[in-house]
matplotlib code that plots the C-alpha trace (Angstrom):
import matplotlib.pyplot as plt

x = [4.8, 7.7, 7.2, 3.7, 4.7, 6.7, 4.2, 1.4, 2.4, 0.4, 0.0, 2.3, 5.0, 4.7, 4.9, 7.9, 9.8, 9.2, 10.1, 13.3, 14.1, 14.1, 10.8, 8.6, 6.3, 3.2, 3.7, 4.2, 1.0, -1.0, 0.3, -0.3, -3.8, -4.4, -3.1, -5.5, -8.4, -7.7, -7.5, -3.8, -2.9, -5.1, -4.4, -7.1, -5.5, -2.1, -3.5, -5.2, -2.1, 0.1, -2.1, -2.2, 1.5, 2.3, -0.4, 1.2, 4.4, 2.8, 2.0, -1.2, -3.7, -2.3, 1.2, -0.2, -2.3, 0.8, 2.9, 0.1, -0.3, 3.5, 3.1, 0.5, -2.7, -5.6, -7.6, -10.8, -9.0, -7.1, -10.3, -12.0, -8.9, -8.7, -12.4, -12.2, -9.0, -11.0, -8.0, -8.6, -6.3, -6.7, -5.3, -2.5, -1.6, -1.7, 0.6, 3.0, 3.2, 3.7, 6.5, 8.3, 7.7, 7.1, 5.8, 7.9, 6.8, 3.9, 4.1, 3.1, 6.5, 6.5, 2.9, 4.0, 6.8, 4.2, 1.9, 4.7, 5.8, 2.3, 1.9, 5.1, 3.8, 0.7, -1.9, -4.4, -5.1, -8.0, -6.1, -3.1, -5.2, -7.0, -3.7, -2.1, -5.2, -5.0, -1.2, -1.6, -4.6, -2.5, 0.5]
y = [-9.9, -7.5, -7.9, -6.6, -3.6, -1.7, -2.0, -4.1, -7.4, -9.7, -13.2, -14.4, -11.9, -12.8, -16.5, -16.1, -13.9, -16.4, -19.4, -17.6, -17.6, -21.4, -21.8, -24.8, -24.0, -25.6, -23.8, -20.6, -21.1, -21.9, -18.8, -16.5, -17.9, -17.3, -13.7, -13.1, -14.6, -12.3, -9.2, -8.6, -9.3, -8.3, -8.6, -6.0, -3.5, -4.3, -3.8, -0.5, 0.9, -0.3, 1.2, 4.6, 4.6, 3.7, 6.1, 8.8, 8.1, 8.5, 4.9, 3.9, 1.2, -1.4, -1.2, -1.4, -4.5, -6.2, -5.5, -6.6, -9.9, -10.4, -10.0, -12.8, -10.8, -12.3, -10.4, -10.1, -8.5, -6.1, -5.0, -4.3, -2.5, -0.2, 0.5, 1.4, 3.4, 6.0, 7.2, 9.7, 8.1, 11.0, 13.4, 11.0, 10.7, 14.5, 15.0, 12.4, 14.2, 17.6, 16.2, 14.6, 17.1, 20.4, 23.2, 22.3, 22.6, 20.2, 19.4, 16.1, 14.4, 15.4, 14.2, 10.8, 10.7, 11.6, 8.9, 6.3, 7.5, 7.1, 3.6, 2.5, 3.8, 1.7, 4.2, 3.2, 5.0, 7.1, 8.2, 9.1, 11.1, 13.0, 13.8, 15.0, 17.2, 18.8, 19.4, 20.9, 23.0, 24.5, 25.2]
z = [21.4, 20.8, 17.0, 17.4, 19.5, 16.8, 14.0, 12.6, 10.9, 8.7, 9.9, 7.1, 8.1, 11.8, 11.1, 8.8, 11.3, 14.2, 12.1, 11.1, 14.8, 14.6, 16.4, 15.6, 12.7, 14.2, 17.5, 15.6, 13.6, 16.7, 18.6, 15.7, 15.2, 19.0, 18.7, 15.8, 17.7, 20.7, 18.3, 19.0, 15.4, 12.5, 8.8, 8.2, 10.6, 9.0, 5.5, 6.4, 8.1, 5.2, 2.6, 4.3, 4.8, 1.1, -0.2, 1.9, 0.1, -3.3, -4.2, -6.0, -5.4, -7.8, -6.3, -2.8, -3.6, -5.2, -2.1, 0.4, -1.5, -1.3, 2.5, 2.6, 2.9, 1.0, -1.6, 0.4, 3.3, 0.9, -0.8, 2.6, 3.9, 0.9, 1.1, 4.8, 4.4, 2.3, 0.3, -2.5, -5.1, -7.5, -4.9, -4.1, -7.8, -8.3, -5.2, -6.5, -9.8, -8.1, -6.0, -8.9, -11.7, -9.9, -12.1, -15.1, -18.7, -19.3, -23.0, -24.5, -24.0, -20.3, -19.9, -21.3, -18.6, -16.0, -17.1, -17.1, -13.6, -12.2, -13.8, -12.1, -8.8, -9.1, -10.4, -13.1, -16.3, -15.0, -11.9, -14.1, -16.5, -13.7, -12.0, -15.3, -16.1, -12.6, -13.0, -16.5, -15.4, -12.5, -14.6]

ax = plt.figure().add_subplot(projection="3d")
ax.plot(x, y, z, "-o")
ax.set_aspect("equal")
plt.show()
């Protein structure tokens, strides 16, 4: 229970942490399933909180999906969590650019750097183009 108090965990993370403490894998699986049934653990809640947190730090949807899958959250839950989180990815991308590049000169070579930066943060081509247009319009 102490693991759930600090922050949300996916079922996969919770099982891994408990098994790492040398607890029986079957007992861990049963207990984690029971916690989920009682609503004390939720992969959906975890995915929503994780997505909001990472988006707040300037990461895009593709990167967040990749990270959530690495934490054992299934695709259907990830899709639902991202829909329910109602995150404006274009604004997140624009804010990430503003933080990284400030109000520097926005010539073509810098725009290429901006695009690459956003791709590495998990934004798609449309989101990157929108953010770069915003940035260059405001310059």
